[in-house]
NUZA-368694 format. One record per atom (N, C-alpha, C): atom name; residue number from 1; x, y, z. Coordinates in nm, 2 decimals, m for minus. Layout:
atomo = CA; num = NUM; x = X; y = Y; z = Z
...
***
This chain:
atomo = N; num = 1; x = 0.21; y = m0.46; z = 0.66
atomo = CA; num = 1; x = 0.10; y = m0.46; z = 0.75
atomo = C; num = 1; x = 0.14; y = m0.41; z = 0.89
atomo = N; num = 2; x = 0.27; y = m0.43; z = 0.93
atomo = CA; num = 2; x = 0.31; y = m0.38; z = 1.06
atomo = C; num = 2; x = 0.31; y = m0.23; z = 1.06
atomo = N; num = 3; x = 0.34; y = m0.16; z = 0.95
atomo = CA; num = 3; x = 0.33; y = m0.02; z = 0.95
atomo = C; num = 3; x = 0.19; y = 0.03; z = 0.96
atomo = N; num = 4; x = 0.09; y = m0.03; z = 0.90
atomo = CA; num = 4; x = m0.05; y = 0.01; z = 0.91
atomo = C; num = 4; x = m0.10; y = m0.02; z = 1.05
atomo = N; num = 5; x = m0.06; y = m0.13; z = 1.11
atomo = CA; num = 5; x = m0.11; y = m0.16; z = 1.24
atomo = C; num = 5; x = m0.06; y = m0.06; z = 1.34
atomo = N; num = 6; x = 0.07; y = m0.03; z = 1.33
atomo = CA; num = 6; x = 0.13; y = 0.07; z = 1.43
atomo = C; num = 6; x = 0.07; y = 0.21; z = 1.41
atomo = N; num = 7; x = 0.04; y = 0.24; z = 1.28
atomo = CA; num = 7; x = m0.02; y = 0.37; z = 1.26
atomo = C; num = 7; x = m0.17; y = 0.37; z = 1.31
atomo = N; num = 8; x = m0.24; y = 0.26; z = 1.30
atomo = CA; num = 8; x = m0.37; y = 0.25; z = 1.35
atomo = C; num = 8; x = m0.37; y = 0.26; z = 1.50
atomo = N; num = 9; x = m0.28; y = 0.20; z = 1.57
atomo = CA; num = 9; x = m0.27; y = 0.20; z = 1.72
atomo = C; num = 9; x = m0.24; y = 0.35; z = 1.76
atomo = N; num = 10; x = m0.15; y = 0.42; z = 1.69
atomo = CA; num = 10; x = m0.13; y = 0.56; z = 1.73
atomo = C; num = 10; x = m0.25; y = 0.64; z = 1.71
atomo = N; num = 11; x = m0.32; y = 0.62; z = 1.60
atomo = CA; num = 11; x = m0.44; y = 0.70; z = 1.57
atomo = C; num = 11; x = m0.55; y = 0.67; z = 1.68
atomo = N; num = 12; x = m0.57; y = 0.55; z = 1.71
atomo = CA; num = 12; x = m0.67; y = 0.51; z = 1.81
atomo = C; num = 12; x = m0.63; y = 0.57; z = 1.95
atomo = N; num = 13; x = m0.50; y = 0.56; z = 1.98
atomo = CA; num = 13; x = m0.46; y = 0.62; z = 2.11
atomo = C; num = 13; x = m0.49; y = 0.77; z = 2.11
atomo = N; num = 14; x = m0.46; y = 0.84; z = 2.00
atomo = CA; num = 14; x = m0.48; y = 0.98; z = 2.00
atomo = C; num = 14; x = m0.63; y = 1.02; z = 2.01
atomo = N; num = 15; x = m0.71; y = 0.93; z = 1.95
atomo = CA; num = 15; x = m0.86; y = 0.95; z = 1.97
atomo = C; num = 15; x = m0.91; y = 0.93; z = 2.11
atomo = N; num = 16; x = m0.85; y = 0.83; z = 2.18
atomo = CA; num = 16; x = m0.89; y = 0.79; z = 2.31
atomo = C; num = 16; x = m0.85; y = 0.90; z = 2.41
atomo = N; num = 17; x = m0.73; y = 0.96; z = 2.40
atomo = CA; num = 17; x = m0.69; y = 1.06; z = 2.49
atomo = C; num = 17; x = m0.73; y = 1.20; z = 2.44
atomo = N; num = 18; x = m0.80; y = 1.21; z = 2.33
atomo = CA; num = 18; x = m0.85; y = 1.33; z = 2.27
atomo = C; num = 18; x = m0.74; y = 1.43; z = 2.25
atomo = N; num = 19; x = m0.63; y = 1.39; z = 2.18
atomo = CA; num = 19; x = m0.53; y = 1.48; z = 2.14
atomo = C; num = 19; x = m0.51; y = 1.47; z = 1.99
atomo = N; num = 20; x = m0.48; y = 1.58; z = 1.93
atomo = CA; num = 20; x = m0.46; y = 1.58; z = 1.79
atomo = C; num = 20; x = m0.31; y = 1.55; z = 1.76
atomo = N; num = 21; x = m0.29; y = 1.49; z = 1.64
atomo = CA; num = 21; x = m0.15; y = 1.46; z = 1.60
atomo = C; num = 21; x = m0.10; y = 1.56; z = 1.50
atomo = N; num = 22; x = m0.09; y = 1.68; z = 1.55
atomo = CA; num = 22; x = m0.04; y = 1.79; z = 1.47
atomo = C; num = 22; x = 0.11; y = 1.82; z = 1.49
atomo = N; num = 23; x = 0.18; y = 1.73; z = 1.54
atomo = CA; num = 23; x = 0.32; y = 1.74; z = 1.56
atomo = C; num = 23; x = 0.38; y = 1.72; z = 1.42
atomo = N; num = 24; x = 0.47; y = 1.82; z = 1.38
atomo = CA; num = 24; x = 0.52; y = 1.82; z = 1.24
atomo = C; num = 24; x = 0.60; y = 1.69; z = 1.22
atomo = N; num = 25; x = 0.68; y = 1.65; z = 1.32
atomo = CA; num = 25; x = 0.76; y = 1.53; z = 1.30
atomo = C; num = 25; x = 0.68; y = 1.40; z = 1.28
atomo = N; num = 26; x = 0.57; y = 1.39; z = 1.36
atomo = CA; num = 26; x = 0.48; y = 1.27; z = 1.35
atomo = C; num = 26; x = 0.41; y = 1.27; z = 1.21
atomo = N; num = 27; x = 0.36; y = 1.39; z = 1.17
atomo = CA; num = 27; x = 0.29; y = 1.39; z = 1.04
atomo = C; num = 27; x = 0.39; y = 1.37; z = 0.93
atomo = N; num = 28; x = 0.51; y = 1.42; z = 0.93
atomo = CA; num = 28; x = 0.60; y = 1.39; z = 0.83
atomo = C; num = 28; x = 0.65; y = 1.24; z = 0.83
atomo = N; num = 29; x = 0.66; y = 1.18; z = 0.95
atomo = CA; num = 29; x = 0.69; y = 1.04; z = 0.95
atomo = C; num = 29; x = 0.58; y = 0.96; z = 0.89
atomo = N; num = 30; x = 0.46; y = 0.99; z = 0.92
atomo = CA; num = 30; x = 0.34; y = 0.92; z = 0.86
atomo = C; num = 30; x = 0.34; y = 0.94; z = 0.71
atomo = N; num = 31; x = 0.37; y = 1.06; z = 0.66
atomo = CA; num = 31; x = 0.36; y = 1.08; z = 0.52
atomo = C; num = 31; x = 0.47; y = 1.01; z = 0.45
atomo = N; num = 32; x = 0.59; y = 1.01; z = 0.50
atomo = CA; num = 32; x = 0.71; y = 0.94; z = 0.44
atomo = C; num = 32; x = 0.69; y = 0.79; z = 0.44
atomo = N; num = 33; x = 0.64; y = 0.74; z = 0.56
atomo = CA; num = 33; x = 0.62; y = 0.60; z = 0.57
atomo = C; num = 33; x = 0.51; y = 0.55; z = 0.48
atomo = N; num = 34; x = 0.40; y = 0.62; z = 0.47
atomo = CA; num = 34; x = 0.29; y = 0.59; z = 0.37
atomo = C; num = 34; x = 0.34; y = 0.60; z = 0.23
atomo = N; num = 35; x = 0.42; y = 0.69; z = 0.20
atomo = CA; num = 35; x = 0.47; y = 0.71; z = 0.06
atomo = C; num = 35; x = 0.56; y = 0.59; z = 0.02
atomo = N; num = 36; x = 0.64; y = 0.55; z = 0.11
atomo = CA; num = 36; x = 0.73; y = 0.43; z = 0.09
atomo = C; num = 36; x = 0.65; y = 0.30; z = 0.08
atomo = N; num = 37; x = 0.55; y = 0.29; z = 0.17
atomo = CA; num = 37; x = 0.47; y = 0.17; z = 0.16
atomo = C; num = 37; x = 0.38; y = 0.16; z = 0.03
atomo = N; num = 38; x = 0.33; y = 0.28; z = m0.01
atomo = CA; num = 38; x = 0.25; y = 0.28; z = m0.13
atomo = C; num = 38; x = 0.33; y = 0.26; z = m0.25
atomo = N; num = 39; x = 0.45; y = 0.31; z = m0.26
atomo = CA; num = 39; x = 0.54; y = 0.29; z = m0.37
atomo = C; num = 39; x = 0.58; y = 0.14; z = m0.38
atomo = N; num = 40; x = 0.62; y = 0.08; z = m0.27
atomo = CA; num = 40; x = 0.66; y = m0.06; z = m0.27
atomo = C; num = 40; x = 0.54; y = m0.15; z = m0.31
atomo = N; num = 41; x = 0.42; y = m0.12; z = m0.26
atomo = CA; num = 41; x = 0.31; y = m0.20; z = m0.29
atomo = C; num = 41; x = 0.28; y = m0.19; z = m0.44
atomo = N; num = 42; x = 0.29; y = m0.07; z = m0.50
atomo = CA; num = 42; x = 0.26; y = m0.05; z = m0.64
atomo = C; num = 42; x = 0.37; y = m0.13; z = m0.72
atomo = N; num = 43; x = 0.49; y = m0.12; z = m0.68
atomo = CA; num = 43; x = 0.60; y = m0.19; z = m0.76
atomo = C; num = 43; x = 0.58; y = m0.34; z = m0.75
atomo = N; num = 44; x = 0.54; y = m0.39; z = m0.64
atomo = CA; num = 44; x = 0.52; y = m0.53; z = m0.63
atomo = C; num = 44; x = 0.40; y = m0.58; z = m0.71
atomo = N; num = 45; x = 0.29; y = m0.50; z = m0.72
atomo = CA; num = 45; x = 0.18; y = m0.53; z = m0.80
atomo = C; num = 45; x = 0.21; y = m0.53; z = m0.95
atomo = N; num = 46; x = 0.29; y = m0.43; z = m0.99
atomo = CA; num = 46; x = 0.33; y = m0.42; z = m1.13
atomo = C; num = 46; x = 0.42; y = m0.54; z = m1.16
atomo = N; num = 47; x = 0.51; y = m0.58; z = m1.07
atomo = CA; num = 47; x = 0.60; y = m0.69; z = m1.10
atomo = C; num = 47; x = 0.52; y = m0.82; z = m1.11
atomo = N; num = 48; x = 0.43; y = m0.84; z = m1.02
atomo = CA; num = 48; x = 0.35; y = m0.96; z = m1.03
atomo = C; num = 48; x = 0.26; y = m0.96; z = m1.16
atomo = N; num = 49; x = 0.21; y = m0.85; z = m1.20
atomo = CA; num = 49; x = 0.14; y = m0.84; z = m1.32
atomo = C; num = 49; x = 0.23; y = m0.88; z = m1.44
atomo = N; num = 50; x = 0.35; y = m0.83; z = m1.44
atomo = CA; num = 50; x = 0.45; y = m0.86; z = m1.55
atomo = C; num = 50; x = 0.48; y = m1.01; z = m1.56
atomo = N; num = 51; x = 0.49; y = m1.07; z = m1.44
atomo = CA; num = 51; x = 0.52; y = m1.22; z = m1.44
atomo = C; num = 51; x = 0.40; y = m1.29; z = m1.49
atomo = N; num = 52; x = 0.28; y = m1.25; z = m1.45
atomo = CA; num = 52; x = 0.16; y = m1.32; z = m1.50
atomo = C; num = 52; x = 0.14; y = m1.30; z = m1.65
atomo = N; num = 53; x = 0.17; y = m1.19; z = m1.70
atomo = CA; num = 53; x = 0.16; y = m1.17; z = m1.85
atomo = C; num = 53; x = 0.26; y = m1.25; z = m1.92
atomo = N; num = 54; x = 0.38; y = m1.26; z = m1.86
atomo = CA; num = 54; x = 0.49; y = m1.34; z = m1.92
atomo = C; num = 54; x = 0.45; y = m1.49; z = m1.93
atomo = N; num = 55; x = 0.40; y = m1.54; z = m1.82
atomo = CA; num = 55; x = 0.36; y = m1.68; z = m1.82
atomo = C; num = 55; x = 0.24; y = m1.71; z = m1.91
atomo = N; num = 56; x = 0.14; y = m1.62; z = m1.90
atomo = CA; num = 56; x = 0.02; y = m1.64; z = m1.98
atomo = C; num = 56; x = 0.03; y = m1.62; z = m2.13
atomo = N; num = 57; x = 0.08; y = m1.50; z = m2.16
atomo = CA; num = 57; x = 0.08; y = m1.46; z = m2.30
atomo = C; num = 57; x = 0.20; y = m1.50; z = m2.38
atomo = N; num = 58; x = 0.32; y = m1.48; z = m2.32
atomo = CA; num = 58; x = 0.44; y = m1.50; z = m2.39
atomo = C; num = 58; x = 0.49; y = m1.65; z = m2.39
atomo = N; num = 59; x = 0.48; y = m1.71; z = m2.28
atomo = CA; num = 59; x = 0.52; y = m1.85; z = m2.27
atomo = C; num = 59; x = 0.41; y = m1.95; z = m2.30
atomo = N; num = 60; x = 0.29; y = m1.91; z = m2.30
atomo = CA; num = 60; x = 0.17; y = m2.00; z = m2.33
atomo = C; num = 60; x = 0.18; y = m2.13; z = m2.24
atomo = N; num = 61; x = 0.22; y = m2.11; z = m2.12
atomo = CA; num = 61; x = 0.22; y = m2.23; z = m2.03
atomo = C; num = 61; x = 0.13; y = m2.22; z = m1.91
atomo = N; num = 62; x = 0.01; y = m2.17; z = m1.94
atomo = CA; num = 62; x = m0.08; y = m2.15; z = m1.83
atomo = C; num = 62; x = m0.13; y = m2.29; z = m1.77
atomo = N; num = 63; x = m0.13; y = m2.39; z = m1.85
atomo = CA; num = 63; x = m0.18; y = m2.52; z = m1.81
atomo = C; num = 63; x = m0.09; y = m2.58; z = m1.71
atomo = N; num = 64; x = 0.04; y = m2.55; z = m1.72
atomo = CA; num = 64; x = 0.13; y = m2.61; z = m1.63
atomo = C; num = 64; x = 0.15; y = m2.53; z = m1.50
atomo = N; num = 65; x = 0.12; y = m2.40; z = m1.51
atomo = CA; num = 65; x = 0.13; y = m2.32; z = m1.39
atomo = C; num = 65; x = m0.01; y = m2.28; z = m1.34
atomo = N; num = 66; x = m0.01; y = m2.22; z = m1.23
atomo = CA; num = 66; x = m0.14; y = m2.18; z = m1.17
atomo = C; num = 66; x = m0.17; y = m2.04; z = m1.20
atomo = N; num = 67; x = m0.22; y = m2.01; z = m1.33
atomo = CA; num = 67; x = m0.24; y = m1.88; z = m1.37
atomo = C; num = 67; x = m0.35; y = m1.81; z = m1.30
atomo = N; num = 68; x = m0.46; y = m1.88; z = m1.27
atomo = CA; num = 68; x = m0.57; y = m1.82; z = m1.20
atomo = C; num = 68; x = m0.53; y = m1.77; z = m1.07
atomo = N; num = 69; x = m0.44; y = m1.85; z = m1.00
atomo = CA; num = 69; x = m0.39; y = m1.80; z = m0.87
atomo = C; num = 69; x = m0.30; y = m1.68; z = m0.88
atomo = N; num = 70; x = m0.22; y = m1.68; z = m0.99
atomo = CA; num = 70; x = m0.13; y = m1.56; z = m1.01
atomo = C; num = 70; x = m0.21; y = m1.44; z = m1.04
atomo = N; num = 71; x = m0.32; y = m1.45; z = m1.12
atomo = CA; num = 71; x = m0.40; y = m1.34; z = m1.16
atomo = C; num = 71; x = m0.48; y = m1.29; z = m1.04
atomo = N; num = 72; x = m0.52; y = m1.38; z = m0.95
atomo = CA; num = 72; x = m0.59; y = m1.34; z = m0.83
atomo = C; num = 72; x = m0.50; y = m1.26; z = m0.74
atomo = N; num = 73; x = m0.38; y = m1.31; z = m0.72
atomo = CA; num = 73; x = m0.28; y = m1.25; z = m0.64
atomo = C; num = 73; x = m0.24; y = m1.11; z = m0.69
atomo = N; num = 74; x = m0.23; y = m1.10; z = m0.82
atomo = CA; num = 74; x = m0.21; y = m0.97; z = m0.88
atomo = C; num = 74; x = m0.32; y = m0.87; z = m0.86
atomo = N; num = 75; x = m0.44; y = m0.92; z = m0.87
atomo = CA; num = 75; x = m0.56; y = m0.83; z = m0.85
atomo = C; num = 75; x = m0.56; y = m0.79; z = m0.70
atomo = N; num = 76; x = m0.53; y = m0.88; z = m0.61
atomo = CA; num = 76; x = m0.53; y = m0.84; z = m0.47
atomo = C; num = 76; x = m0.42; y = m0.74; z = m0.44
atomo = N; num = 77; x = m0.30; y = m0.75; z = m0.51
atomo = CA; num = 77; x = m0.20; y = m0.66; z = m0.49
atomo = C; num = 77; x = m0.24; y = m0.52; z = m0.53
atomo = N; num = 78; x = m0.31; y = m0.51; z = m0.65
atomo = CA; num = 78; x = m0.35; y = m0.38; z = m0.69
atomo = C; num = 78; x = m0.46; y = m0.32; z = m0.60
atomo = N; num = 79; x = m0.55; y = m0.41; z = m0.55
atomo = CA; num = 79; x = m0.65; y = m0.36; z = m0.45
atomo = C; num = 79; x = m0.58; y = m0.31; z = m0.32
atomo = N; num = 80; x = m0.48; y = m0.38; z = m0.28
atomo = CA; num = 80; x = m0.40; y = m0.34; z = m0.16
atomo = C; num = 80; x = m0.34; y = m0.20; z = m0.19
atomo = N; num = 81; x = m0.29; y = m0.18; z = m0.31
atomo = CA; num = 81; x = m0.23; y = m0.05; z = m0.34
atomo = C; num = 81; x = m0.34; y = 0.06; z = m0.34
atomo = N; num = 82; x = m0.45; y = 0.03; z = m0.40
atomo = CA; num = 82; x = m0.56; y = 0.12; z = m0.40
atomo = C; num = 82; x = m0.61; y = 0.16; z = m0.26
atomo = N; num = 83; x = m0.59; y = 0.07; z = m0.16
atomo = CA; num = 83; x = m0.63; y = 0.11; z = m0.02
atomo = C; num = 83; x = m0.52; y = 0.18; z = 0.05
atomo = N; num = 84; x = m0.39; y = 0.17; z = 0.01
atomo = CA; num = 84; x = m0.28; y = 0.25; z = 0.08
atomo = C; num = 84; x = m0.26; y = 0.38; z = 0.02
atomo = N; num = 85; x = m0.30; y = 0.40; z = m0.11
atomo = CA; num = 85; x = m0.29; y = 0.53; z = m0.17
atomo = C; num = 85; x = m0.36; y = 0.64; z = m0.11
atomo = N; num = 86; x = m0.49; y = 0.63; z = m0.07
atomo = CA; num = 86; x = m0.56; y = 0.74; z = 0.00
atomo = C; num = 86; x = m0.49; y = 0.78; z = 0.13
atomo = N; num = 87; x = m0.44; y = 0.68; z = 0.20
atomo = CA; num = 87; x = m0.37; y = 0.72; z = 0.33
atomo = C; num = 87; x = m0.25; y = 0.80; z = 0.30
atomo = N; num = 88; x = m0.17; y = 0.77; z = 0.20
atomo = CA; num = 88; x = m0.06; y = 0.85; z = 0.16
atomo = C; num = 88; x = m0.10; y = 0.99; z = 0.12
atomo = N; num = 89; x = m0.20; y = 1.00; z = 0.03
atomo = CA; num = 89; x = m0.24; y = 1.13; z = m0.02
atomo = C; num = 89; x = m0.30; y = 1.22; z = 0.09
atomo = N; num = 90; x = m0.37; y = 1.16; z = 0.18
atomo = CA; num = 90; x = m0.43; y = 1.24; z = 0.30
atomo = C; num = 90; x = m0.32; y = 1.29; z = 0.39
atomo = N; num = 91; x = m0.22; y = 1.20; z = 0.42
atomo = CA; num = 91; x = m0.11; y = 1.24; z = 0.51
atomo = C; num = 91; x = m0.02; y = 1.34; z = 0.44
atomo = N; num = 92; x = 0.00; y = 1.32; z = 0.31
atomo = CA; num = 92; x = 0.08; y = 1.42; z = 0.24
atomo = C; num = 92; x = 0.01; y = 1.56; z = 0.23
atomo = N; num = 93; x = m0.12; y = 1.55; z = 0.21
atomo = CA; num = 93; x = m0.20; y = 1.68; z = 0.21
atomo = C; num = 93; x = m0.19; y = 1.74; z = 0.34
atomo = N; num = 94; x = m0.20; y = 1.66; z = 0.45
atomo = CA; num = 94; x = m0.19; y = 1.72; z = 0.59
atomo = C; num = 94; x = m0.06; y = 1.78; z = 0.61
atomo = N; num = 95; x = 0.05; y = 1.72; z = 0.56
atomo = CA; num = 95; x = 0.18; y = 1.77; z = 0.58
atomo = C; num = 95; x = 0.20; y = 1.90; z = 0.49
atomo = N; num = 96; x = 0.15; y = 1.90; z = 0.37
atomo = CA; num = 96; x = 0.17; y = 2.02; z = 0.28
atomo = C; num = 96; x = 0.08; y = 2.14; z = 0.33
atomo = N; num = 97; x = m0.03; y = 2.11; z = 0.40
atomo = CA; num = 97; x = m0.11; y = 2.22; z = 0.44
atomo = C; num = 97; x = m0.07; y = 2.29; z = 0.57
atomo = N; num = 98; x = 0.04; y = 2.24; z = 0.63
atomo = CA; num = 98; x = 0.09; y = 2.31; z = 0.75
atomo = C; num = 98; x = 0.17; y = 2.43; z = 0.72
***
């Protein structure tokens, strides 16, 4: 979330001073940072989904654990990944179109 907040502050600053962020280094930094963030978010979502499947289906111990909370957290992790993916794709497209 620190990465997203810092990127939002830079974007808002650029809008307020009416300057475009067409600097190659800035755009490549955004694209690389968003790529890393998106990849790590997807990996975490997949890992939490694997743990949830392990507890629910393989161990059959959902009654002792909090499966509904695990499933909700996994769903939120995938939603988080779905929100970071467009940012990465747009920044990568902006970098590739230069």
